[in-house]
C-alpha positions in Angstrom: -157.9 -59.5 -50.1 -156.9 -56.0 -51.3 -159.5 -53.9 -52.7 -158.9 -52.5 -56.2 -158.0 -49.1 -55.3 -155.1 -50.5 -52.9 -153.2 -52.5 -55.9 -150.6 -50.5 -57.3 -148.0 -51.1 -60.1 -144.9 -52.7 -58.7 -141.3 -51.3 -58.7 -139.5 -54.5 -58.2 -139.6 -58.2 -59.1 -141.1 -59.0 -55.6 -143.5 -56.4 -56.2 -144.6 -57.9 -59.5 -145.3 -61.1 -57.9 -147.5 -59.4 -55.2 -149.1 -57.3 -58.0 -150.2 -60.7 -59.8 -151.2 -62.1 -56.6 -153.5 -59.1 -55.5 -155.1 -58.9 -59.2 -155.7 -62.5 -59.4 -157.6 -62.4 -56.0 -159.3 -59.3 -57.1 -160.3 -61.3 -60.4 -161.1 -64.6 -58.6 -163.6 -62.9 -56.0 -165.4 -61.1 -58.9 -165.5 -64.4 -61.1 -167.0 -66.3 -58.0 -169.8 -63.5 -57.9 -170.6 -63.5 -61.5 -170.7 -67.3 -62.0 -173.8 -69.0 -61.3 -174.1 -71.0 -58.1 -173.9 -74.9 -58.5 -177.3 -75.1 -57.0 -179.1 -73.0 -59.8 -180.5 -75.1 -62.6 -179.1 -76.7 -64.8 -176.7 -77.5 -61.9 -174.3 -79.8 -63.7 -173.6 -77.2 -66.4 -172.9 -74.6 -63.5 -170.9 -77.1 -61.6 -168.7 -77.9 -64.6 -168.2 -74.1 -65.3 -167.2 -73.5 -61.6 -165.0 -76.6 -61.6 -163.2 -75.0 -64.8 -163.0 -71.2 -64.0 -162.3 -71.4 -60.4 -159.5 -74.0 -60.5 -156.8 -71.3 -60.5 -154.8 -70.4 -63.5 -152.7 -67.3 -64.0 -155.4 -65.1 -64.9 -152.9 -63.5 -67.4 -155.7 -61.9 -70.0 -157.6 -60.2 -67.1 -154.4 -59.0 -65.5 -153.1 -57.6 -68.8 -156.6 -55.6 -69.0 -156.0 -54.3 -65.6 -152.4 -53.5 -66.3 -152.9 -51.8 -69.6 -156.0 -49.8 -68.4 -154.3 -48.7 -65.1 -151.2 -47.4 -67.2 -153.6 -45.2 -69.0 -155.7 -44.0 -66.0 -158.6 -46.1 -65.9 -159.9 -47.4 -62.4 -160.1 -50.7 -61.7 -163.9 -51.0 -61.2 -164.2 -49.9 -64.9 -161.7 -52.5 -66.0 -163.1 -55.4 -64.0 -166.0 -56.8 -65.6 -164.2 -56.9 -68.9 -161.3 -58.7 -67.5 -163.5 -61.2 -66.1 -165.1 -61.7 -69.4 -161.9 -62.3 -71.0 -161.1 -65.2 -68.5 -164.4 -66.7 -69.2 -163.8 -66.5 -72.8 -160.3 -68.2 -72.3 -161.7 -70.9 -70.1 -164.3 -71.7 -72.6 -161.6 -72.3 -75.2 -159.6 -74.4 -72.9 -162.7 -76.5 -72.2 -163.2 -77.1 -75.9 -159.8 -77.4 -76.6 -159.4 -80.4 -74.1 -162.1 -82.5 -75.7 -161.2 -85.8 -77.4 -162.3 -84.3 -80.9 -159.6 -81.6 -80.4 -156.5 -82.2 -78.1 -157.8 -84.8 -76.2 -156.2 -84.0 -72.8 -157.0 -85.2 -69.4 -155.4 -82.6 -67.0 -155.7 -78.7 -67.1 -154.6 -76.4 -64.0 -153.5 -79.4 -62.0 -156.8 -81.3 -62.1 -159.2 -83.5 -64.4 -160.3 -81.9 -67.6 -164.0 -81.0 -68.0 -164.8 -83.7 -70.1 -163.0 -86.2 -67.8 -165.2 -85.1 -64.7 -168.4 -84.2 -66.3 -168.5 -85.8 -69.6 -168.0 -84.5 -73.0 -171.8 -83.1 -73.7 -171.6 -81.0 -70.1 -168.3 -79.9 -71.0 -169.5 -78.4 -74.7 -172.2 -76.8 -72.7 -170.1 -75.4 -70.2 -167.9 -74.0 -72.8 -170.8 -72.5 -74.6 -172.4 -71.1 -71.5 -169.0 -69.3 -70.5 -168.9 -67.6 -74.0 -172.4 -66.3 -73.8 -171.9 -65.4 -70.2 -168.6 -63.3 -71.0 -170.9 -61.0 -73.6 -173.3 -60.7 -71.1 -171.2 -59.6 -68.5 -169.8 -56.6 -70.7 -173.2 -55.8 -72.0 -174.7 -55.5 -68.7 -171.8 -53.5 -67.2 -173.1 -50.4 -65.9 -169.4 -48.8 -65.2 -169.3 -48.1 -68.9 -171.4 -46.4 -71.5 -173.3 -48.3 -73.9 -171.1 -47.0 -76.7 -167.9 -48.5 -75.1 -169.6 -51.6 -74.2 -170.5 -52.3 -77.8 -167.1 -51.5 -78.6 -165.8 -54.1 -76.4 -168.1 -56.8 -77.5 -167.0 -56.3 -80.9 -163.3 -56.0 -80.0 -163.5 -59.4 -78.2 -166.0 -61.2 -80.5 -163.6 -60.4 -83.3 -160.6 -61.9 -81.2 -162.5 -64.7 -80.3 -163.7 -66.1 -83.9 -163.0 -66.3 -87.4 -161.5 -65.3 -89.7 -158.6 -63.3 -87.7 -159.3 -64.8 -84.0 -158.6 -67.6 -81.7 -161.2 -70.1 -83.4 -159.5 -69.4 -86.9 -156.1 -70.2 -85.2 -157.1 -73.4 -83.4 -158.4 -74.6 -86.9 -155.4 -73.7 -88.5 -153.5 -75.4 -85.5 -155.4 -78.7 -86.3 -154.8 -78.5 -90.1 -151.2 -78.1 -89.8 -150.8 -81.4 -87.6 -148.7 -84.2 -89.3 -147.4 -81.9 -92.3 -144.7 -79.3 -92.6 -145.3 -75.5 -92.1 -143.2 -72.7 -92.9 -142.0 -69.8 -90.6 -144.8 -67.4 -91.8 -147.6 -70.3 -91.3 -146.4 -71.1 -87.9 -146.5 -67.2 -86.6 -150.0 -66.9 -87.9 -151.3 -70.1 -86.2 -149.5 -68.7 -82.8 -150.8 -65.0 -83.5 -154.5 -66.3 -83.8 -154.3 -69.3 -81.6 -152.9 -67.6 -78.5 -152.2 -64.1 -79.7 -155.7 -62.8 -80.7 -157.3 -62.8 -77.4 -154.2 -61.5 -75.5 -154.2 -58.6 -78.0 -157.8 -58.0 -77.3 -157.2 -58.2 -73.5 -154.6 -55.4 -73.8 -156.5 -53.2 -76.2 -159.6 -53.6 -74.1 -157.9 -51.8 -71.1 -156.7 -49.3 -73.7 -160.5 -48.7 -75.0 -161.8 -48.3 -71.4 -159.2 -45.7 -70.6 -160.0 -43.7 -73.6 -156.3 -44.2 -75.0 -155.7 -42.5 -78.5 -155.6 -44.0 -81.9 -151.7 -43.8 -81.9 -151.5 -44.9 -78.2 -153.9 -47.9 -79.1 -151.7 -48.9 -82.1 -148.6 -49.0 -79.8 -150.7 -51.2 -77.2 -151.7 -53.5 -80.2 -148.1 -53.9 -81.4 -146.8 -54.6 -78.0 -149.8 -57.3 -77.2 -149.0 -59.0 -80.3 -145.5 -59.3 -79.6 -146.5 -60.5 -76.2 -148.9 -63.2 -77.5 -146.4 -64.6 -79.6 -144.0 -64.6 -76.9 -146.4 -66.5 -74.6 -147.0 -69.0 -77.0 -143.3 -69.7 -78.0 -142.7 -69.9 -74.2 -145.3 -72.5 -74.0 -143.9 -74.5 -76.8 -140.7 -74.7 -75.1 -142.3 -75.6 -71.7 -144.3 -78.5 -73.4 -141.0 -80.1 -73.9 -139.0 -79.0 -70.9 -141.7 -78.8 -68.0 -143.2 -81.4 -65.6 -146.9 -82.1 -65.4 -146.7 -80.9 -61.8 -145.2 -77.7 -62.9 -147.4 -77.2 -65.8 -150.7 -78.4 -64.2 -151.3 -80.0 -67.5 -149.9 -82.8 -69.6 -146.6 -82.1 -71.1 -145.4 -83.5 -74.6 -148.5 -83.5 -76.0 -147.7 -81.2 -78.9 -144.7 -83.4 -79.9 -147.0 -86.5 -79.7 -149.7 -84.8 -81.8 -147.1 -83.8 -84.3 -148.3 -80.0 -83.6 -146.7 -77.2 -85.6 -144.6 -75.6 -83.0 -141.3 -73.6 -83.1 -139.1 -76.3 -81.4 -140.2 -78.7 -84.2 -139.5 -76.2 -87.0 -136.3 -74.5 -85.5 -135.1 -76.7 -82.8 -134.6 -75.6 -79.2 -131.6 -73.4 -79.1 -132.7 -71.3 -82.1 -136.4 -71.2 -80.3 -134.8 -69.6 -77.6 -133.0 -66.9 -79.5 -136.4 -66.2 -81.4 -137.9 -65.8 -77.9 -135.4 -63.3 -76.6 -135.9 -61.3 -79.9 -139.6 -61.4 -79.4 -139.4 -60.2 -75.9 -137.0 -57.2 -77.2 -139.5 -56.3 -79.7 -142.6 -56.1 -77.3 -140.3 -53.7 -74.7 -139.1 -51.7 -77.5 -142.6 -51.1 -78.9 -143.4 -49.2 -75.4 -140.7 -46.7 -76.2 -143.5 -44.6 -78.1 -145.5 -44.0 -75.0 -145.4 -41.3 -72.6 -147.4 -43.2 -70.0 -145.6 -45.3 -67.4 -144.6 -48.9 -68.7 -142.4 -50.4 -66.1 -145.4 -52.6 -65.3 -146.0 -53.7 -69.0 -142.2 -54.4 -69.5 -142.1 -56.4 -66.2 -144.9 -58.5 -67.6 -143.0 -59.2 -70.8 -139.8 -60.3 -68.6 -142.3 -62.5 -66.5 -143.4 -64.3 -69.7 -139.8 -64.6 -71.0 -138.8 -66.2 -67.5 -141.9 -68.2 -66.7 -141.4 -71.9 -65.8 -145.1 -72.9 -66.0 
């Protein structure tokens, strides 16, 4: 595995895939170090945590933290703990999202969901534990000042909860099932449910790197568009991709009568909206003087992803 100092921004599509692979390996190794071992009591909870976190996944949120922070000159060692904490928050949300009381899914990242393998009670506790471990990870990160750690805890807590975060988005998503929603409502659901944590991941990288207020505003705009792009792509893949490609059950949005872009607009119009959102994300970066090739390549990757 390459060390953090050896990971460089790519200059080609092939280089982007290598950058993804290198950063995923870096994050995976650090997550393995941070997570309690399965033999540590309570072993069932820790076994469930490791089953879910170390199952793979794109590591998109930590990758975005590393990419944005790197663009503004932060070292990987300053970014890594926060990047891993964001993956813990994301995984906790997936564990709870898959529960029978929520989306009731039995497949995630190509394997049995947490409650299927360990039972509902352990799955709930595993999610709870991951959320608290995420904030502990940030609060104990000695690579950052106490002031910056508090700033990051506030940033990620706000994006994870209510009224303007991931939990609020999930609540709105559940309330929208089996009823018509308008375009404004749908965008708000997507911006909160998926976009809020993606925006926090990008902003965290910029915060750690001491970006200016104007630069942080650009990253906020870019990542908000990126989060929307990510969820619209998810909406399309839920209809067009296979379970093998997705690593989760396709078609569940339609079966649950979820509020999605294809449900509201149809597939052709959704693809047009996808392209416009991608362009808006890339255009927002024009205001930066820092190198933005990697951030633009990430937007391209989301647009073209097939899983």
